N, C-alpha and C positions, 0 to 999 in steps of 0.2 A: 504494500500500500504506500502510495506516495505521500509526500509532505502536504500537498494541496488537499488530498482526501482527509488527512488527519486534521488539518486546520479547519476544513469545512465542518467536520463532525464536532469539533470543539466549539465553533461559533454557533452552530445550530443547537447544541446541548445547552449552551449558556442562554440562548434565546428561549429555549423550551423551559428552562428553570425559571426564568423571569416570568414567563406566561403562567406557570403553575403558581407562583407566588401571588400574582394578580387575579387568578381564577381558582380559588380554593374548591369550587364545586367540581372542577375537572378531576380532582383526586378520586372522586367516586367512580370515574370511568376506568380506573386502573385497578384491577384486582390485586389483592395483597400478594406480594411475592412475584408479581409479573415482571417480565423484561419489557422495557420500552425500546422500540426500534424507530429511529428517526428517518423519515423520508421527506423529500421536498419536490414540489411540482417542477417539472421540466428538466430533471436530471436523472434519466433512466439508469445510467451507469452507476451513479452514486447509490440510488435506491436499491438496485440489484445487489450491489456489494454489501450493503447493510443487512438486507434480508437474507443473503447467503450466509453471512456471519451468524445471524440469529438461528437460521435453520441448522447450521452445523453444531450449535450448542444446545439444541432442543432436547428435552428430556420428557418422559411421560408425565402427564399432569402439570407440566409447566406452562403457564399462560404467557402469551405475547400480545403486546398492544402496539399498534402502529401510531406514531405521532407524526402526522403528515402536515407539512407546512405549505400553505397556499397564500402567497402574498404575506400579509401580516396576521393571517388566521392560522390556528392550529386545529386540526381535526383528529380526534382520538377515536380509534376503532380497533376491534380485535384483529390480530394478524393471523390469517389462515394460510398455511403453507400449501402449495399445490402438490398434488400427489404425483 
């Protein structure tokens, strides 16, 4: 993974943390113990990389939530891996 990929993940993680602080109701959309996978509109390669990393680490009964950024909005939804 390149330096730009890491920097983008760090930037988006910081933005997501700020969103969560401002939107406490969003916590209810994340099951206890779930992994959060960040994706962003318009960057298919970045999204595929993050989802692949999550899929590689999946375990039975472990839940994953996708935090998808579209502009200034975050959409939280269950992440379902393709079979």
